[in-house]
C-alpha positions, -999 to 999 in steps of 0.1 A, spaced: 390 244 -363 375 276 -350 392 304 -326 373 308 -294 372 322 -251 373 289 -234 345 306 -213 327 312 -236 327 280 -252 318 264 -220 286 277 -220 285 268 -263 292 226 -259 262 227 -231 241 243 -252 250 220 -278 248 195 -266 214 195 -249 196 204 -278 209 174 -292 198 153 -272 165 171 -254 142 159 -274 152 122 -280 146 107 -245 114 120 -239 104 104 -269 114 72 -256 96 79 -228 70 46 -220 35 56 -207 31 57 -170 4 32 -153 -16 41 -131 -37 31 -93 -74 40 -82 -71 46 -44 -102 53 -29 -97 82 2 -126 103 20 -121 134 10 -151 153 31 -145 162 64 -166 142 86 -190 145 118 -165 134 153 -171 102 166 -187 88 130 -168 60 116 -161 79 86 -139 104 106 -128 77 130 -112 66 94 -105 104 84 -84 100 111 -68 66 112 -57 75 74 -39 105 87 -22 89 117 -15 50 111 17 43 111 11 14 78 -4 47 66 32 59 67 52 30 54 25 27 25 37 52 11 74 61 14 76 30 -5 57 48 -23 76 75 -31 110 53 -33 93 31 -58 88 64 -82 122 78 -78 134 43 -83 114 47 -115 133 81 -125 166 66 -123 148 36 -150 149 65 -171 176 81 -170 192 53 -190 168 70 -221 182 104 -218 219 108 -231 248 112 -205 269 146 -208 308 145 -192 326 178 -189 359 176 -184 393 200 -178 426 191 -183 454 212 -185 489 198 -195 521 212 -208 553 187 -217 579 190 -246 571 160 -260 573 158 -296 539 141 -306 522 158 -275 538 197 -291 532 191 -325 488 176 -319 488 210 -291 497 236 -317 471 215 -345 443 216 -314 447 252 -308 452 265 -344 487 279 -341 507 255 -368 525 270 -391 556 260 -417 582 265 -390 563 239 -373 583 214 -403 619 222 -389 631 192 -381 652 208 -348 615 219 -340 603 185 -344 627 170 -324 628 199 -299 603 212 -295 598 240 -258 576 231 -238 546 244 -241 508 245 -223 480 231 -234 441 240 -221 416 219 -231 378 216 -217 357 190 -235 317 185 -232 308 142 -244 282 128 -247 267 93 -255 236 79 -261 221 45 -258 195 44 -295 196 4 -290 207 -8 -259 189 -47 -265 160 -36 -241 180 -30 -209 165 6 -201 133 -5 -209 130 -35 -192 150 -14 -162 122 7 -168 97 -16 -171 105 -32 -132 108 3 -117 71 11 -128 65 -24 -116 75 -16 -83 58 12 -89 23 -4 -89 31 -30 -67 38 1 -40 5 21 -50 -11 -13 -53 6 -28 -10 -7 11 -1 -40 5 -13 -43 -31 3 -27 -14 39 -60 9 40 -84 -16 42 -71 -36 60 -66 0 81 -100 1 75 -114 -40 86 -92 -26 115 -108 1 128 -142 -13 113 -136 -42 139 -124 -20 164 -156 11 162 -180 -11 162 -161 -32 195 -170 2 213 -202 1 206 -213 -33 213 -186 -32 244 -211 -2 258 -247 -22 248 -233 -49 270 -219 -28 290 -258 -16 294 -276 -45 296 -250 -60 323 -259 -33 347 -298 -36 337 -296 -67 345 -276 -61 376 -306 -38 389 -334 -56 380 -318 -83 398 -313 -64 428 -347 -51 428 -355 -90 435 -338 -99 457 -352 -69 474 -385 -79 464 -379 -117 472 -366 -98 514 -397 -86 513 -413 -121 508 -395 -143 527 -395 -118 553 -436 -121 555 -435 -159 550 -448 -155 518 -418 -175 500 -391 -207 510 -353 -198 515 -345 -211 486 -363 -191 465 -337 -158 478 -312 -176 476 -316 -186 438 -322 -152 433 -295 -137 459 -269 -164 432 -283 -146 402 -273 -110 413 -241 -124 417 -241 -137 385 -254 -111 366 -224 -94 390 -203 -112 372 -210 -109 338 -214 -69 345 -177 -70 357 -160 -86 325 -182 -63 304 -163 -34 313 -130 -48 315 -144 -59 281 -153 -24 274 -121 -9 283 -104 -31 263 -118 -25 232 -114 18 235 -83 7 239 -71 -10 206 -101 15 189 -72 37 200 -45 18 186 -67 12 154 -70 51 150 -27 49 152 -28 67 184 -41 99 185 -37 129 206 -55 137 227 -77 99 225 -105 102 202 -138 103 214 -163 77 219 -177 60 188 -213 77 184 -245 62 171 -246 20 170 -246 -11 155 -261 -14 120 -290 -42 130 -306 -44 91 -292 -71 72 -263 -67 43 -269 -70 10 -256 -105 -1 -252 -109 -43 -243 -144 -53 -203 -163 -44 -198 -158 -84 -202 -126 -86 -180 -122 -58 -152 -144 -66 -151 -125 -101 -145 -88 -82 -116 -103 -57 -99 -119 -92 -100 -82 -103 -96 -57 -77 -75 -73 -46 -49 -56 -41 -25 -87 -36 -30 -105 -64 -23 -77 -90 13 -76 -77 19 -111 -82 -1 -99 -120 31 -72 -121 59 -100 -109 47 -123 -139 46 -89 -165 80 -78 -152 92 -115 -156 84 -115 -195 100 -85 -196 129 -100 -186 126 -125 -213 122 -103 -240 153 -89 -225 176 -120 -226 165 -129 -264 170 -95 -274 208 -100 -261 215 -119 -300 205 -81 -312 237 -52 -324 242 -28 -298 234 5 -311 245 42 -295 255 80 -306 281 103 -292 294 133 -295 318 151 -285 326 194 -279 360 208 -269 383 237 -265 418 240 -264 443 267 -256 469 284 -242 451 300 -220 407 308 -207 411 337 -234 423 325 -261 417 291 -276 397 265 -306 369 244 -308 365 211 -323 336 186 -323 323 148 -331 296 138 -339 294 99 -342 271 63 -338 289 30 -328 275 -3 -329 286 -32 -319 274 -75 -317 288 -101 -297 292 -125 -322 295 -147 -298 283 -144 -258 285 -183 -234 262 -159 -209 230 -157 -234 215 -186 -236 216 -201 -201 201 -158 -198 167 -172 -217 166 -205 -200 163 -185 -168 145 -160 -179 117 -188 -188 119 -202 -155 112 -166 -132 79 -170 -164 72 -205 -156 76 -198 -119 60 -162 -117 25 -177 -135 24 -205 -108 33 -178 -83 1 -158 -97 -17 -190 -102 -14 -198 -66 -33 -162 -51 -56 -163 -75 -70 -199 -58 -58 -184 -21 -76 -157 -31 -107 -183 -42 -108 -201 -8 -105 -165 9 -135 -153 -5 -158 -182 -3 -142 -189 35 -158 -153 34 -188 -156 20 -196 -183 41 -189 -169 75 -215 -137 63 -240 -161 49 -234 -174 86 -239 -144 103 -266 -131 85 -286 -160 100 -272 -163 134 -288 -122 129 -325 -132 122 -322 -160 146 -310 -141 176 -332 -114 172 -356 -133 169 -351 -154 194 -353 -119 222 -384 -115 214 -398 -149 221 -373 -142 254 -394 -109 263 -425 -122 259 -412 -153 275 -409 -134 306 -437 -112 306 -453 -146 306 -437 -156 337 -440 -125 362 -478 -123 350 -482 -163 359 -455 -156 394 -483 -126 397 -513 -149 399 -490 -176 419 -494 -201 392 -459 -209 390 -424 -206 415 -398 -177 415 -375 -201 397 -390 -196 364 -395 -164 371 -350 -165 374 -349 -185 348 -370 -169 320 -351 -133 332 -318 -150 328 -330 -164 293 -336 -130 284 -309 -113 291 -292 -143 276 -307 -135 241 -296 -99 244 -265 -106 248 -261 -125 218 -280 -104 197 -256 -83 203 -228 -103 196 -250 -115 164 -250 -85 145 -216 -70 152 -207 -102 138 -229 -96 110 -215 -59 107 -176 -75 109 -187 -106 89 -202 -79 60 -165 -60 58 -142 -83 60 -159 -96 28 -153 -70 16 -125 -69 21 -117 -100 8 -126 -87 -23 -108 -51 -24 -136 -34 -27 -132 -23 11 -125 15 3 -151 36 27 -176 32 50 -206 38 28 -221 2 30 -219 8 68 -240 39 64 -272 51 65 
């Protein structure tokens, strides 16, 4: 044992232990898996779909909740990684006693033992003495039967799931933004169509009123025109209410920003969105869907727990080290150190076989859950695919119907002007045209939303690019 001052010895103790163990824990750190979450980076123009998405991602409470979960999972993983590093404990004890064994041992610790201390009178009846001992003790598992590795794998799995959930939440938010953004636009367009219909009906009533006063038409023609005006007016009231509701839904989808977000600009895309094969969409969904990927993370963790349960049959190896200084006061003392390895092996532990059985059951359950999740993904892709395919056909038919209804209305008006048909036919043609316009707006909206849902079901709804241009 070497004499040292206790203050200097304390610093030397910490430095020594850090030097011994600092590199080992880092070398055992497993690689960190990462996931990619696409986000819009460039600032878009206010009122566009891209800018609305940026606002939603910055304001929506679901994003904050998912981000908090990701941060918590990352912190939990770092806590698990601490198992790879040594645990260092620093202690300081002050003892005073006249116990013969204590006195004898303390003199040896302080390097003050001399020949005179072999005197039986001293050994049997020593004077009280004080021993101050400062000690740092470090332990580190070299092989802990995969306990730390499994905890790190669990933490990594939780972190990956949190990132996947964050990606899934952002896709859900984007889907909601697309729905509400174009919902405002279609509601606004329906108000415009309804207003045009009311104006046209009012003008029609005035014309027929004049004809009726001149004896050119009968009273039933005037009543029919007035009924149509009333119907169009009611449609306008309904459209205005739907427009107000759509605006509130849009603000909610954006996280209710303050001040309220301005009106969406532009219109609903009228061009047909691309459609690939069902097999391609299904394959992409099985790879990219975050919810299915989260179940795969659970399966990997269950498999790691099974390996840990089997590793319980292996011995455990730990390293330990201590460095201490003993003395009468802070100014004097003697240092000592200890380095060692400890091997322990449980020859019998009744919990090991049931633990393996439990771990195998958890793996089988995770495999079944993964199969169920993948089957659910396939079903959702089929539903979204068929919905989008039907929306494409309805859009093409509705666009054709608008052209046909407009042409029919023109022909009927020309015939009416020549006295070849009745006002009833004109009103019927006018109603059919307005209905075709109304349905065409709905078909355009449904076409875009169904496409967004298909991208969402395949796990590829990351930005607004598919709806631009």
